C-alpha positions in Angstrom: -5.3 -43.9 64.9 -6.5 -40.7 66.6 -3.3 -38.9 65.8 -3.5 -39.9 62.1 -7.1 -38.8 61.9 -6.0 -35.4 63.3 -3.4 -35.0 60.6 -6.0 -35.9 57.9 -8.4 -33.4 59.3 -5.7 -30.7 59.2 -5.0 -31.5 55.6 -8.7 -31.4 54.8 -9.1 -28.1 56.5 -6.1 -26.7 54.6 -7.6 -28.0 51.3 -11.0 -26.5 52.0 -9.4 -23.2 52.9 -7.5 -23.0 49.6 -10.5 -24.0 47.6 -12.7 -21.4 49.4 -10.1 -18.7 48.6 -10.1 -19.8 44.9 -13.9 -19.9 44.6 -14.2 -16.4 46.2 -11.6 -15.1 43.8 -13.3 -16.7 40.8 -16.6 -15.2 41.8 -15.2 -11.8 42.1 -13.3 -12.0 38.8 -16.4 -13.2 36.9 -18.1 -9.9 37.7 -15.2 -7.6 37.5 -13.2 -9.0 34.6 -12.4 -6.5 31.9 -11.5 -7.8 28.5 -8.8 -6.2 26.5 -11.3 -3.9 24.6 -14.1 -3.8 27.1 -16.7 -1.6 25.3 -18.5 -0.7 28.5 -15.4 0.2 30.5 -14.7 3.9 31.0 -12.5 5.2 28.2 -9.8 7.9 28.7 -11.7 11.0 27.7 -10.9 14.6 26.9 -12.4 16.6 29.8 -14.3 19.7 29.2 -12.0 22.6 28.6 -12.4 26.3 28.1 -12.0 27.0 24.4 -9.4 29.4 23.3 -10.9 32.9 22.8 -11.9 33.4 19.2 -11.7 36.8 17.7 -14.8 39.1 17.8 -15.4 38.5 14.1 -15.4 34.8 14.5 -16.8 34.2 17.9 -19.1 31.1 17.9 -22.6 32.0 19.1 -24.2 28.9 20.6 -27.7 30.3 20.2 -27.0 30.8 16.5 -25.9 27.2 16.2 -29.0 25.9 17.9 -31.2 28.0 15.5 -29.2 27.5 12.4 -32.3 27.5 10.4 -34.8 30.2 11.2 -38.1 29.8 9.5 -38.9 33.5 9.7 -35.7 34.7 8.0 -35.0 31.6 6.0 -31.4 31.7 7.3 -29.4 28.7 6.1 -28.0 26.0 8.2 -24.4 24.8 8.0 -21.9 27.0 6.2 -20.5 29.1 9.1 -19.8 26.8 12.0 -19.6 23.2 12.9 -22.1 20.5 12.5 -21.5 17.4 14.6 -23.9 14.8 13.3 -25.2 11.3 14.0 -24.5 10.7 17.6 -24.7 13.9 19.7 -27.4 13.7 22.3 -28.7 17.2 21.6 -29.4 16.4 18.0 -30.9 13.0 18.8 -33.2 14.5 21.5 -34.4 17.2 19.2 -35.3 14.8 16.5 -36.8 11.8 18.3 -36.9 12.7 22.0 -34.6 9.7 22.7 -31.4 9.6 24.7 -29.9 7.1 22.2 -29.8 6.6 18.5 -29.5 3.5 16.3 -27.5 4.3 13.3 -25.2 3.0 10.6 -21.6 3.7 10.9 -21.3 5.1 7.4 -17.8 6.5 7.8 -16.4 8.3 4.8 -18.4 8.2 1.6 -15.5 9.3 -0.5 -11.8 8.5 -0.1 -10.3 9.4 3.3 -6.9 10.9 2.7 -5.6 11.9 6.1 -5.6 10.3 9.6 -4.2 11.1 13.1 -4.3 9.4 16.5 -5.0 11.4 19.7 -2.0 11.5 22.0 -3.5 9.0 24.5 -4.5 6.6 21.7 -8.2 6.7 22.5 -9.4 8.6 19.4 -8.7 8.9 15.8 -9.4 11.7 13.4 -9.8 11.3 9.7 -10.6 13.6 6.8 -11.6 12.9 3.3 -12.8 14.0 -0.1 -16.4 13.7 1.2 -15.7 17.0 3.0 -16.1 15.4 6.4 -13.9 15.3 9.5 -14.7 12.2 11.5 -13.9 11.4 15.1 -13.5 7.6 15.8 -13.3 5.6 19.0 -9.9 3.9 18.6 -10.9 1.1 21.1 -14.1 0.1 19.5 -13.4 1.2 15.9 -16.7 3.1 15.9 -17.7 6.5 14.5 -18.4 9.0 17.3 -18.9 12.4 15.6 -18.8 14.0 12.3 -18.0 17.6 11.3 -19.3 18.6 7.9 -17.0 21.0 6.2 -18.9 22.1 3.0 -16.1 24.0 1.3 -13.7 21.4 -0.2 -12.0 18.1 0.5 -9.8 17.8 3.5 -6.1 17.4 3.0 -4.6 17.2 6.5 -5.6 16.9 10.2 -3.6 17.1 13.4 -4.4 16.6 17.1 -3.0 19.0 19.6 -0.6 17.4 22.1 -3.2 17.6 24.9 -5.8 16.0 22.7 -8.4 18.8 23.2 -8.2 20.4 19.8 -7.7 19.5 16.1 -6.5 21.4 13.1 -8.0 20.7 9.7 -6.8 21.9 6.3 -9.0 21.8 3.2 -8.3 21.8 -0.6 -9.7 25.3 -1.2 -8.6 28.0 -3.7 -8.4 30.2 -0.6 -6.3 29.1 2.3 -8.5 27.6 5.0 -7.2 26.1 8.2 -9.6 25.6 11.1 -9.2 24.9 14.8 -11.9 22.8 16.4 -12.6 21.8 20.0 -13.0 18.1 19.9 -15.6 17.4 22.6 -18.2 19.8 21.3 -17.2 20.2 17.7 -17.0 24.0 18.2 -15.1 26.0 15.6 -12.6 28.0 17.6 -10.9 29.9 14.8 -10.3 30.1 11.1 -6.8 31.1 10.1 -6.3 33.3 7.1 -3.3 34.2 5.0 -2.1 34.4 1.5 -1.7 30.7 1.0 -3.6 29.2 -1.9 -4.2 25.5 -1.2 -3.0 24.0 2.1 -1.7 20.4 1.9 -0.3 19.9 5.4 -0.6 21.1 9.0 1.4 20.0 12.1 1.1 21.0 15.8 4.2 22.0 17.8 4.9 19.9 20.9 3.8 22.8 23.2 0.4 22.9 21.4 0.5 26.7 21.0 1.9 26.8 17.5 1.6 25.0 14.2 3.1 24.9 10.8 1.4 24.7 7.4 2.5 24.2 3.8 0.7 24.7 0.6 0.5 25.5 -3.1 2.1 29.0 -2.9 5.5 27.3 -2.2 5.7 28.7 1.3 5.9 27.3 4.8 4.0 29.3 7.4 4.4 29.4 11.2 1.4 30.3 13.3 0.2 30.9 16.9 -3.1 29.3 17.6 -4.2 32.6 19.2 -3.7 34.7 16.1 -5.5 34.5 12.8 -2.5 35.5 10.7 0.9 33.8 10.5 3.8 34.8 12.7 6.4 34.0 10.1 6.6 32.9 6.5 9.4 30.8 5.1 10.3 31.1 1.4 12.8 29.0 -0.4 10.9 26.2 -2.1 10.3 26.4 -5.8 7.4 24.1 -5.9 4.2 23.3 -3.9 4.9 22.3 -0.3 3.2 18.9 0.1 4.2 18.0 3.7 5.3 19.7 7.0 6.5 18.1 10.2 7.9 19.5 13.5 10.8 18.0 15.3 10.1 16.3 18.7 11.9 19.2 20.6 9.9 21.8 18.7 13.0 23.6 17.3 12.7 22.7 13.7 10.2 22.4 10.8 10.7 19.9 8.1 9.1 20.6 4.7 8.9 18.5 1.5 8.1 20.0 -1.9 7.4 19.3 -5.5 10.8 20.9 -6.2 12.3 17.5 -5.1 13.9 19.0 -1.9 13.5 18.7 1.8 14.2 21.8 4.0 14.8 22.3 7.7 13.7 25.6 9.2 14.1 27.2 12.6 10.9 27.7 14.5 12.5 30.6 16.4 13.8 32.7 13.5 12.2 31.2 10.5 15.7 30.8 8.9 16.4 28.0 6.5 19.0 25.8 8.2 19.5 22.9 5.7 18.4 21.6 2.4 18.4 17.9 1.5 18.8 17.0 -2.2 18.8 13.6 -3.8 15.2 12.9 -4.8 14.5 13.0 -8.6 10.7 13.4 -8.1 8.5 15.6 -6.0 8.3 14.8 -2.3 4.8 13.9 -1.0 5.5 12.9 2.7 8.3 13.1 5.3 8.6 12.5 9.0 11.1 13.0 11.9 12.3 10.0 13.8 11.2 10.1 17.5 14.7 11.0 18.6 14.9 13.8 16.0 18.2 12.6 14.5 16.9 11.3 11.2 14.1 11.9 8.7 12.5 9.6 6.1 11.0 11.1 3.0 8.7 9.6 0.3 8.8 10.7 -3.3 6.6 10.0 -6.3 7.7 6.7 -8.1 11.0 6.6 -6.2 12.4 4.7 -3.3 12.0 6.4 0.1 15.1 7.8 1.7 16.5 8.2 5.2 18.6 11.3 6.0 20.9 12.3 8.8 19.7 15.6 10.3 23.2 16.9 11.2 25.1 16.1 8.0 22.2 16.3 5.5 23.5 13.1 3.9 21.4 10.2 2.8 21.9 7.2 5.1 20.0 4.6 3.2 17.1 4.0 0.7 14.2 1.6 1.1 13.2 -0.7 -1.8 9.5 0.3 -1.7 7.5 0.8 -4.9 5.0 3.7 -5.2 5.0 4.8 -1.5 2.5 7.4 -0.7 3.0 7.9 3.1 5.5 7.2 5.9 5.3 6.9 9.7 7.8 6.1 12.5 6.9 3.9 15.4 6.9 5.7 18.7 10.0 3.8 19.9 11.8 4.4 16.6 12.4 0.7 16.0 10.1 0.5 12.9 9.0 2.5 10.0 5.9 1.8 7.9 5.1 2.8 4.3 1.7 3.0 2.7 1.6 2.4 -1.1 -0.5 1.1 -3.9 -1.8 -2.4 -3.0 0.6 -2.8 -0.1 1.7 -1.7 3.4 5.4 -2.4 4.3 6.9 -2.6 7.8 10.7 -2.2 8.1 13.0 -2.6 11.0 15.4 0.1 12.1 18.2 1.0 12.2 19.3 -1.8 9.9 16.6 -1.0 7.4 15.4 -4.6 7.0 12.0 -5.4 5.5 10.0 -7.3 8.1 6.5 -7.7 6.7 4.2 -6.8 3.7 0.5 -6.8 4.1 -2.6 -5.0 2.7 -5.0 -5.5 -0.1 -4.2 -5.6 -3.8 -5.4 -2.8 -6.0 -6.0 -0.6 -2.9 -4.3 2.7 -2.6 -3.2 3.4 1.0 -3.2 7.2 1.2 -2.1 7.8 4.8 -0.7 5.6 7.6 0.1 6.3 11.2 1.2 4.4 14.3 -0.9 4.1 17.5 0.8 5.9 20.4 1.7 2.6 22.1 3.3 1.3 18.8 1.3 -1.9 18.8 -0.8 -1.1 15.7 -1.3 1.2 12.7 -4.3 2.7 11.1 -4.5 3.4 7.3 -6.8 5.3 5.0 -7.5 3.9 1.6 -9.5 4.5 -1.6 -12.1 1.9 -0.6 -13.4 4.6 1.8 -12.5 2.6 4.9 -10.1 3.0 7.8 -8.2 -0.2 8.5 -6.5 -1.2 11.7 -3.5 -3.5 11.6 -1.5 -5.3 14.4 2.2 -4.8 14.6 4.5 -6.6 13.9 2.3 -9.5 12.6 0.5 -7.3 10.0 -2.8 -8.9 10.9 -5.9 -6.9 10.1 -7.8 -6.2 13.3 -10.8 -4.3 12.1 -12.2 -2.0 9.4 -14.3 1.1 10.1 -16.5 2.7 7.5 -16.5 2.0 3.8 -19.8 0.0 4.1 -21.8 2.1 1.7 -21.3 3.3 -1.8 -22.7 6.5 -3.2 -26.2 6.5 -4.6 -26.3 7.6 -8.3 -30.0 7.6 -8.9 -33.3 6.7 -7.3 -36.8 6.3 -8.8 -40.3 5.1 -7.7 -42.6 3.1 -9.9 -45.7 5.0 -11.2 -48.0 2.9 -9.1 -45.9 3.8 -6.0 -45.3 0.2 -5.0 -41.6 -0.2 -5.8 -38.4 1.8 -5.5 -35.2 1.3 -7.5 -31.8 2.4 -6.3 -28.7 2.6 -8.5 -25.3 2.8 -7.0 -22.3 4.2 -8.8 -20.5 1.0 -9.4 -23.3 -0.8 -11.1 -25.6 -2.5 -8.5 -29.4 -2.1 -8.7 -31.7 -2.9 -5.8 -35.4 -3.1 -5.9 -37.4 -2.4 -2.7 -41.1 -3.0 -1.8 -42.5 0.2 -0.4 -45.3 -1.6 1.4 -43.1 -3.9 3.5 -39.7 -2.0 3.4 -38.1 -5.3 2.2 -35.5 -5.5 -0.5 -36.9 -7.9 -3.1 -34.3 -8.0 -5.7 -30.7 -7.1 -6.4 -29.1 -6.9 -9.9 -25.4 -6.5 -10.7 -25.9 -4.6 -13.9 -22.4 -4.2 -15.2 -23.1 -0.6 -15.9 -21.8 2.5 -14.3 -25.0 4.2 -13.5 -26.2 7.7 -14.4 -29.9 7.3 -14.0 -32.5 4.6 -13.2 -36.2 4.0 -13.8 -38.7 1.3 -12.8 -42.0 0.7 -14.6 -45.5 0.5 -13.1 -45.9 -2.7 -11.2 -42.1 -2.9 -10.7 -41.6 -5.6 -13.3 -38.9 -4.0 -15.4 -35.8 -2.0 -14.3 -34.0 0.5 -16.5 -30.4 1.8 -15.9 -28.5 4.2 -18.1 -24.8 5.0 -17.9 -21.6 3.4 -19.2 -21.6 -0.3 -20.1 -18.5 -1.8 -18.4 -18.5 -4.9 -20.7 -19.3 -3.5 -24.1 -17.5 -0.2 -23.5 -20.4 1.7 -24.8 -22.8 4.3 -23.6 -26.4 3.1 -23.2 -29.3 1.7 -21.3 -30.0 -1.8 -20.1 -33.3 -3.3 -19.2 -33.9 -6.2 -16.8 -36.9 -8.3 -15.7 -37.1 -7.8 -11.9 -38.5 -11.2 -11.1 -35.6 -13.1 -12.7 -32.8 -10.5 -12.9 -32.4 -11.4 -16.5 -31.4 -8.7 -19.0 -34.2 -8.2 -21.5 -33.0 -5.3 -23.7 -30.4 -2.7 -24.3 -30.0 0.6 -26.2 -26.4 1.7 -26.9 -24.3 4.4 -28.6 -20.7 4.6 -29.6 -19.8 7.6 -27.3 -17.4 8.7 -24.7 -20.3 10.1 -22.7 -22.4 8.3 -20.1 -26.2 8.3 -20.3 -26.9 10.9 -17.7 -30.8 10.9 -17.7 -33.7 8.7 -18.8 -37.5 8.9 -18.4 -40.5 6.9 -19.5 -44.1 7.8 -20.3 -46.8 6.3 -18.0 -48.0 4.1 -20.9 -44.4 2.7 -21.2 -44.4 3.4 -25.0 -41.8 6.1 -25.2 -38.3 6.3 -23.7 -36.4 9.6 -23.5 -32.7 9.5 -22.8 -29.6 11.6 -23.2 -26.0 10.9 -24.2 -23.6 13.8 -24.5 -25.4 16.7 -26.3 -27.9 14.4 -27.9 -31.4 13.6 -26.8 -33.0 10.4 -28.0 -36.7 9.5 -28.3 -37.2 5.7 -28.6 -40.5 4.1 -29.3 -40.4 0.9 -27.2 -43.1 -0.7 -29.4 -41.2 -0.7 -32.7 -37.8 0.6 -31.4 -37.9 3.5 -33.8 -35.6 6.3 -32.6 -35.3 10.0 -33.2 -32.5 12.3 -32.2 -33.0 15.9 -30.9 -30.1 18.3 -30.4 -29.7 21.8 -29.1 -26.2 23.1 -28.2 -22.9 21.2 -28.0 -22.8 20.8 -24.2 -23.5 17.5 -22.5 -27.1 17.1 -21.3 -27.2 16.5 -17.5 -31.0 16.1 -17.1 -34.0 15.4 -19.2 -37.7 14.5 -18.6 -40.6 13.5 -20.8 -44.2 14.3 -19.9 -46.5 11.6 -19.0 -48.7 12.4 -22.0 -45.7 11.9 -24.3 -46.2 15.3 -25.9 -43.5 17.4 -24.4 -40.1 17.2 -22.8 -37.3 19.3 -21.4 -33.6 18.9 -21.2 -30.8 20.9 -19.5 -27.1 21.3 -19.9 -24.7 23.6 -17.9 -25.7 26.6 -20.0 -29.3 26.4 -20.9 -32.6 24.6 -20.5 -34.6 23.5 -23.6 -38.3 22.8 -24.0 -39.4 20.4 -26.7 -42.5 19.3 -28.7 -41.8 15.6 -28.9 -44.5 14.8 -31.5 -43.1 17.4 -33.9 -39.5 16.9 -32.9 -39.3 20.7 -32.5 -37.5 23.0 -30.0 -40.2 25.2 -28.4 -38.1 27.5 -26.1 -34.5 28.0 -25.0 -34.1 29.5 -21.5 -30.6 30.8 -21.0 -28.8 30.3 -17.7 -28.6 27.6 -15.1 -32.2 26.7 -14.7 -33.4 23.5 -13.0 -36.6 22.2 -14.6 -39.3 19.6 -14.0 -42.7 18.9 -15.7 -46.2 18.9 -14.1 -48.1 15.7 -13.7 -50.1 16.2 -16.9 -47.1 17.1 -18.9 -48.5 20.4 -20.0 -46.4 22.8 -17.8 -42.7 23.2 -17.2 -41.7 24.5 -13.8 -38.3 26.2 -13.9 -36.2 27.3 -10.9 -32.9 29.2 -10.7 -30.8 31.1 -8.2 -31.1 34.9 -8.2 -28.1 36.2 -6.3 -29.0 39.8 -6.8 -32.3 39.4 -5.0 -30.9 36.7 -2.8 -33.7 34.2 -3.5 -35.0 31.6 -5.9 -36.9 32.6 -9.0 -39.7 30.2 -10.1 -41.2 30.3 -13.6 -44.2 28.4 -14.9 -44.2 27.9 -18.6 -47.2 26.6 -20.6 -45.9 24.1 -23.1 -49.1 24.0 -25.2 -49.3 27.9 -25.4 -45.5 28.4 -25.3 -45.6 31.3 -22.9 -44.8 32.2 -19.3 -47.9 31.9 -17.1 -46.4 32.6 -13.7 -43.2 34.1 -12.3 -42.6 34.5 -8.5 -39.7 34.5 -6.0 -39.2 32.0 -3.1 -37.5 33.4 0.0 -34.5 31.2 0.2 -31.1 32.8 0.8 -28.6 31.8 -1.8 -25.9 34.3 -0.7 -24.7 33.7 2.8 -22.3 35.7 5.0 -19.3 33.5 5.6 -16.2 35.2 7.1 -15.7 39.0 7.4 -16.1 40.7 4.0 -16.7 37.4 2.2 -19.7 35.3 1.2 -20.7 31.7 0.6 -23.0 30.9 -2.3 -25.4 28.0 -2.1 -26.2 26.1 -5.2 -29.5 24.7 -6.3 -28.9 21.1 -7.3 -32.2 19.0 -7.7 -35.8 20.0 -7.9 -39.1 18.1 -7.9 -42.8 19.0 -8.1 -45.5 17.1 -6.2 -48.2 15.4 -8.4 -50.8 17.9 -7.3 -48.5 20.8 -8.2 -48.8 22.4 -4.8 -45.5 21.6 -3.3 -42.0 22.3 -4.6 -38.9 20.5 -3.3 -35.3 21.2 -4.0 -31.9 20.2 -2.6 -28.9 22.3 -1.7 -25.9 20.7 -0.2 -27.0 17.8 1.9 -30.4 19.2 2.8 -33.9 19.2 1.2 -36.4 22.0 1.4 -40.2 22.1 0.8 -42.3 25.1 -0.2 -46.1 25.3 -0.6 -46.5 27.1 -3.9 -50.2 27.9 -3.4 -50.0 29.4 0.1 -46.4 30.6 0.2 -46.0 28.6 3.4 -42.5 28.9 5.0 -39.9 26.5 3.8 -39.5 23.1 5.6 -36.0 22.0 6.0 -35.2 18.2 5.9 -31.7 17.6 7.2 -30.2 14.1 7.6 -28.1 13.3 4.6 -24.3 13.6 5.1 -23.4 14.4 1.6 -24.7 15.9 -1.6 -28.1 14.7 -2.9 -28.1 13.0 -6.3 -31.8 12.1 -6.7 -35.0 13.8 -5.6 -38.7 13.2 -6.3 -42.2 12.8 -5.0 -44.1 9.5 -4.6 -47.1 9.2 -7.1 -49.6 9.9 -4.2 -47.5 12.9 -3.1 -47.3 11.7 0.5 -43.6 11.4 0.7 -40.4 12.7 -0.9 -37.6 10.3 -1.8 -33.9 11.2 -2.0 -30.6 9.5 -2.8 -27.2 10.8 -1.7 -23.5 10.4 -2.1 -23.6 9.3 1.6 -24.8 5.9 0.4 -28.3 6.2 1.8 -31.8 6.5 0.3 -34.4 8.2 2.4 -38.2 8.8 2.5 -39.6 12.0 4.0 -43.1 13.0 5.0 -44.4 15.8 2.7 -46.8 16.9 5.5 -44.2 17.6 8.2 -40.8 17.2 6.6 -39.7 14.4 9.0 -37.7 11.4 7.9 -39.8 8.2 7.6 -37.2 5.6 6.8 -33.8 5.1 5.2 -32.8 2.2 2.9 -29.2 1.0 3.1 -27.3 -1.4 0.8 -24.0 -2.6 2.1 -21.0 -3.9 0.1 -21.6 -7.3 1.6 -24.9 -7.5 -0.2 -26.7 -7.2 3.2 -29.4 -4.5 3.6 -31.4 -2.7 6.3 -34.5 -0.5 6.3 -34.2 1.8 9.4 -36.7 4.2 10.9 -35.4 7.3 12.8 -36.7 5.7 16.1 -34.4 2.8 15.5 -36.9 0.1 14.4 -35.7 -1.9 11.4 -36.1 -4.8 9.1 -33.0 -6.4 7.6 -31.4 -9.2 5.7 -30.0 -12.1 7.6 -26.8 -10.3 8.7 -27.7 -6.7 7.9 -28.1 -5.7 11.5 -24.5 -6.4 12.2 -23.8 -3.0 10.6 -26.0 -1.2 13.0 -24.8 0.6 16.2 -26.5 2.2 19.1 -25.2 5.4 20.4 -25.8 6.5 24.0 -23.9 8.3 26.8 -21.2 9.3 24.3 -20.4 5.7 23.3 -21.4 3.5 20.5 -22.2 -0.2 20.9 -23.4 -3.1 18.5 -27.1 -3.4 18.4 -27.1 -7.2 18.3 -27.7 -7.7 22.1 -31.0 -5.7 21.9 -32.2 -6.7 18.4 -35.3 -8.2 19.9 -36.4 -4.7 20.9 -35.9 -3.0 17.5 -36.0 -5.7 14.8 -39.7 -5.1 13.8 -40.9 -5.5 10.2 -44.4 -4.7 11.5 -43.4 -1.3 12.8 -41.5 -0.6 9.6 -44.6 -1.4 7.6 -46.6 1.0 9.8 -44.1 3.8 9.3 -44.4 3.3 5.5 -48.1 3.5 5.7 -47.9 6.9 7.3 -48.5 6.0 11.0 -46.6 8.0 13.6 -44.0 5.8 15.3 -43.2 6.5 19.0 -40.3 5.3 21.1 -41.3 3.5 24.2 -38.1 2.0 25.5 -36.2 3.6 28.4 -32.6 4.4 27.7 -31.4 3.1 31.1 -33.1 -0.2 30.5 -31.4 -0.5 27.1 -28.0 0.4 28.6 -28.5 -2.3 31.2 -29.4 -4.9 28.5 -26.3 -3.9 26.4 -24.0 -4.5 29.4 -25.7 -7.8 30.5 -25.9 -9.4 27.1 -22.8 -8.2 25.3 -20.0 -7.0 27.6 -20.0 -9.4 30.5 -18.1 -12.4 29.1 -20.0 -15.7 29.2 -16.8 -17.5 30.0 -14.1 -17.4 32.6 -10.6 -16.2 31.7 -7.6 -16.6 34.0 -6.2 -13.6 35.8 -3.1 -13.4 37.9 -4.8 -14.4 41.2 -6.5 -17.4 39.7 -3.2 -18.5 38.1 -1.4 -18.3 41.5 -4.1 -20.2 43.3 -4.2 -23.0 40.7 -0.4 -23.3 40.9 -0.7 -23.5 44.7 -3.3 -26.2 44.4 -1.5 -28.3 41.8 2.0 -27.9 43.3 1.7 -26.2 46.7 -0.8 -28.6 48.3 1.3 -31.7 47.5 4.4 -29.9 48.6 2.9 -29.0 52.0 1.6 -32.5 52.5 5.0 -34.0 51.6 6.9 -31.6 54.0 4.5 -32.4 56.9 4.7 -36.1 56.3 8.5 -36.1 56.1 8.8 -34.1 59.4 6.3 -36.3 61.3 7.9 -39.6 60.1 11.0 -41.7 61.0 13.3 -43.0 58.3 16.3 -45.4 58.2 19.7 -43.7 58.6 19.8 -40.2 56.9 16.9 -40.7 54.6 14.7 -38.2 56.5 17.2 -35.3 55.9 17.6 -36.5 52.2 13.9 -36.5 51.5 13.4 -33.1 53.2 16.1 -31.6 50.9 14.6 -33.3 47.9 11.1 -31.9 48.6 12.4 -28.4 49.4 14.8 -27.9 46.6 12.7 -29.8 44.0 9.3 -28.4 44.8 7.8 -29.5 41.5 8.9 -33.1 41.2 10.2 -33.7 44.8 6.7 -34.3 46.3 6.0 -36.7 43.4 9.2 -38.7 44.0 8.5 -38.7 47.8 5.0 -40.2 47.4 6.1 -42.9 45.1 9.5 -43.7 46.6 10.2 -42.0 49.9 7.0 -43.1 51.7 8.1 -46.7 51.3 11.3 -46.0 53.3 9.4 -44.8 56.4 9.6 -47.0 59.5 6.8 -45.2 61.4 4.8 -42.0 61.7 
């Protein structure tokens, strides 16, 4: 009995030892476990590097960047170097004093057309028609940094092989290729040449050279250390739409509108081979990873695979309307982007494996991740989409949350704000609470909006998508029911509308015609001056006078008499004073390099004031060249003392009475479409193509709040300090940026979801930030990134196998060795347990133990 007890104690001790090891391992793994995409884990990063030396004429002066806008000289802000926006610590600190920022990942606000992965797969670059180059975190699908490039839309981007730099090409009448340092967003060099429009750029494998192709039919070969090309390659008879460099760096591949592909030597610039067989222009082409084949994509034609050595076509792919092509890193797959579809094909057999994507969506560009497990696409819904290979499952979408704002207006009593978006949605906001109170799907492509006093009726002018007519629709805000419409048979949209304070007279434009509608009896008069489309118009609050502008002239009207008072030739921007008696007109004066402001008395029909505003409209750009800033929108405060205007993505304020220096209000990421003052003059409102509507303090020019409408019908009102009020799921679109990373705001929503603070901000109170960045960072990690459940790792798996199978095995072996059996049964059961370790112990316990004669 004593002996058996010892054996049991030994077994128990062994069991307890194994369980202790298991529990210790589990405890360690719970705190050190890293999920597949752990957002708090360190990410491979591009270390600080010494930028390539720019030329003396283009050296980036950091002090100039920091003081882009100098109030003494009225020097402009963002046309000469980079602007990284949204998440850089320097900008955040200068604006709010915080080490973090809560923001909306807006992404591209116009179609992204080009995309590239960093070599290590950690980052993605995309460029689009919104003139933005965006750096994304490829692990978290979050937007990290944005470079605003004001010239034109981007056509091509490329990462250097070391991941430190990027090239960008823009759709400019003058060739414009720029080299940027990724970490800081510093512009290293601008490359000049005789190219017209550049369609494609590609880095060489050594990172010291690159190729470009464009609208002058040439291929150019460059050194990144020189601003002019090393070689030019002539031979194409059409625009060069794509260039690619072979994996060994010896060859350049180019595709052209002339329906041919060409191979060029990077050493001599000599044309080595021409591939003929396409019947349409070639828009994309790529080398295989081994450099032995190429695949080309042509307009409305099947993509083709070619043999590099022979120049012969190997096969064609039955793909309709392909727009882009990419090889997988291992060369086993090829993916095509097209209209409404993405297709994955297996190589070398050329078999179609999978089709996926969204109908009616144009996929402009597609590329594989460096590990070959996924692809990223750009599309005309403004979003980057991430797909798993080979399943074709959509993993995530980045950007594309907001649609451009067409027009914004505040009710005459200052209580409501109406926002019109380009695809027909209207949203009504309460300016006391910051809450969205109504949303109307108007079925009208919007040119302008208005909301009456009290916010009871909403007006939208544009193009009626159901009746196929130009006109205005009216809705009751409380019910969302349509209550009236005014239409014209015209191919033009309604571009502008305004209402008198007494709500009796409606002024609106359609094409070159100006309409005055009496809302009491619906009587209508037509005014016309010139044959150009009217782009803006306004009626005075007293209903006596109005102004209208087209691309050539501005016209002043006597509404009561239906008579033209004055024609001002040139591109004037105009607005009316609060009493409707004076027209304030502003235009650019490039000779004097300022703005010219004219006050015109409508009752006396004469100029009463004429003065300049010191705002540079001609800016030095590159050596011996200039950049011209355009005046886009203007507004006058109700008291007539402050003038506001927009240029690019910025707003400026000027005190007319004192001549006080201009206040600059940066923040929008794209052109501004609407600008105005609140009825009490305390804030300026603006709407932008970036999809945001913002309120700004007239007193200090600081942003008060921004209103955001998402495609999902969710909404958020967000202060610069990060406090917000939102719809039920609106905050899911918010991110917090800190320490160079972006995280969801959900884990810390209790700190920032504050309708009370939003109301305080709207009432004019100064909002301060009291939270500590380190505390917030700790909360983010505790609440969001330590998983609340246990997942098996290798150690746990081995221990569980040992417990389930090893423990019975050991007990069975010990029991067989210590027991006596009849005849040879001991040897037999020992062999059974040893050679059948999974089922042997089970058989022994149920059968073998009965054959024992003693222990």
